[in-house]
N, C-alpha and C positions, 0 to 999 in steps of 0.2 A: 314477781315470782314466775308468772307465766311467760314473761319475756325472757327470763334467764333460761328456761326450760328450751324455747324455741331456738335461742342463740346457740345453746349446747348441741341441739339437734342438728342445726344447720352447719355448725362446726365439725361434727362427726361426719356428716355427708361430704363436706369439702375435703377433709383429710382423706377420706376413702377414694374420692375421685382422683385426688393427686396421687395417692398410691397406685391406683390401677393404671392411671397414665404413666407413671414412671415405669411400672412392670412391662407395660406393652413397649414402650420405647426402648428399654433396655434389651428386651427380647428381639425386637427388630434389629438392632445394633448387632447382638450376638449372631443372628442368622446371617446377616451380611458378612460380618468378619469371618464366620466359618466358611461361607462359600467362597471368600477370597483366598483362604489357605489351602483349599483342597488340592489345587494343582501342585503346591509346593510339597505336600505330604505324599501325593502319589509318585513323584520323581525322586525322592529322597530315599536312599536305601543305606543300610549299615554296611561297613566295609566287608563283612563277613558274607554278604549276599552278591558282592560284585564278581563278575566272571571275567577274566581276561581272555581277549580272543585267542583261539588256538590255531595253528597251521592246519590247513585241510590235508588230511593224510591222503587224499585221492589226488591231490595236485601233482603234476609231473615234476620231477627232480631233474634240474639241469645236469646233463651229463658232464662228467670230468674229462671225458676223452676229446681229443682233437681230431678232426677229420683230415685225412690227407688232402693236399691241395691238387694233386695230379688228376686230370680230367678223367683218366682211365680207371679211377677207383670206384666210382659209382656212389651210391648211398652209403653213409658211414653209420646209419642208425638200424641196420638191419639186426634182426635177432640172431643168436648164436648159431641156431640151426640152419639158417637161411644163407649165412655167409659162405658156406662151402660151395653151395650150388649157384649162387648168383655171381659172386666175384670171380670172374673167369679170366680177365685180361691181366697181362703181367707187364712190369717195367724192369727191363734188363734181366729177364727171367724170374724175377720175384713176384709172388702174388700179394695183393694189398690185404691188410688185416686192420681191423678196427682196434683202436687202443682200449683195453679193459679198464674198468674203474680202478684207480690206485688204491682207493680205500678197502677194496676187496682182497687186496693181496695180503699174505701173512709172511713175516720174516722167518726164514728157515736156516740161514747161514750168515757167518761173518766171513769175509774174504780179505786177505792181506793184513798188514798190522801197521800201527802208529798213524801217521799222516795219510797213508794210502788205504787204511781200513775203510770198508763199506759193508752195509748190510743188505744181503740179497733177498728178495721176496718172489713169491709165485703165487699162483691161484691156490686156494686151500685144497682142492681136490689133487691137484698135481703135487703139491707139498706133501700131503700124506703119503702118496705113492712113492715119491722121492725118498722119503726118510725110511721107508721100508726097504727100498732098494739099496740104500747106502748101508744100513745095518746088516742087510743079508750079505753084502759083499765083505762088510767088515769081519763077519763071522768066518768067512773063507780067507782072510788075511789080506784082502784087498781094500785100499783106502781111496774111496771116491770123494771128491769134494766138489761143491758147487761154486763156480767162478762167476757166473752171471745169470740172472733170472729175468725177472719182469723189467721191462724197458720202455719208457715213455717215447713218444714220437719226437719230443723235443731232444731228448738224451740221444735217439738215434740219428738225428740230423746232424749233431756235433760230431759224433763218430764217423758218419759218411763223408762229412766235409774234410775230416782229417785224412781218410783214405783217398780222397780225390787229390789232396795236396801230395800224398805219398806216391800215388800212382799215375797222376797226371790227367785223368778224365773220369767222368761218372761211369762210363762203360767198363773201364779197368777196375774202378773201385767197387763196382757191383759184383764182381767176381768173388770178392771176399767180404763184402759187407752189404746189406739191404739198405736201399734208400729209405728215408724216413716215411713211414706209414706202410712199409712192406716188410716189416721184420716180424718173424714169428714171436719175437720176444715181446711184442705189444700184446699178445693175448694172455700172457701169464702162464701159458702152458709150455714154453720152451726154455731150455736150460743149456748153458755151457759147462761141461764137466772137465774135471782134470784128475790127475793121479797124485794124491798127497805125498807120495814117496819121491816124486820128481817135479818139485814146484817150478823149476826153471823150464818145464816143458808145457806150462799152461798156455792153452790157446796156440799151439804150434803143431805142425805136422808130425812132431816126434811123438805126441800123444798116442799115435797109431801104435807105437811100439811098446807101450806099457800095459802092465797087468790090468789097469782099471779098464782100458780100452778093449782088451780081450774078454775081460768079464762082461762088459756091456754088450758085446756082439753076441754072446752066448745066452745072457740072462735078462737083458733089459726088457724084453717083449713079455716077460712074466708079470712085469709090474706096470705094463701099459706104455712104455716108451719105446720109440724107434728113432733111427738116425734121419735126420732131416735131408742132408745132402751127401748121399753116398757117392762113390767114385762114379764118373762119367754119368751123373744123374741127368735126367730129361730136361730139367729147368736150366742147364748150362751153368749152374753155379759151382764154384770151386768145392772140391771134397773137404768137408769140414768134420773130422772124426770126434770133435768135442761137442758138436751141437746135437742136441737130442730133444724131441718134442714128445709131449704126453699125448697119447689118443686112446686112453683105456676108458673113457666115457663117451656117450653119445654126443654131447656137447662139443667135447674137444675134438673128437673124430670128425665132426660136421665142419668145424672151423677149418681144418686142413684137407677137406675132402678134394678139392682141386689139385692140390700138390700130390696127395697120395694117388690120385687116379693116374698120374703120369708115371708112377713107378713101374 
């Protein structure tokens, strides 16, 4: 009987030791496994917490303009207010102008029809003034239409090359067309205008004899516009009765400061 009691007591102690040992071993394993899983848990995020990289708003945006290649042009990255005072040298009588950002331009008119139709755009500030001027003339029975507005350097180069073929030399071509990089149309503040009553006189010297031209000479300055190349102008460029530029704001006036100082 005593032996059975001792055996039972020994059995109880043995089971207790085995249970304790098992608990200790399992605990150690759990701690080790937890420590190994910590890095995985710290780097894993739900999709809702992930943030895609965003472009830095302060990063410079590449300009859409193309700098003239002629060495007399100087820097093509000057601010608008600086261009008028710094750009002083000319080529064939034309001052250099930086090409404005085409994305800034707004479409204000459609010219020609069918396969020849094109949409003309200008700087927003010049566009508002141009529309006011056109409607003011319309109220007086005069029909002014926009033939050409903003023009890229690439487009100007094509036009200038065509003039060279027609007239035989760059010097002769420059009398009626600016070399690429030297056109006021690059700024978005210059326009070629015509009389809607006489479409066959668009961009010809006959425009001088139209009601639209006479109205412009009287009223255009009220809306901030002036003729760029008047008769016998100091730049030596041929008279262009159709070509007008907007100078009704500090920025636009600064761009054309050199040309205006020659008047």
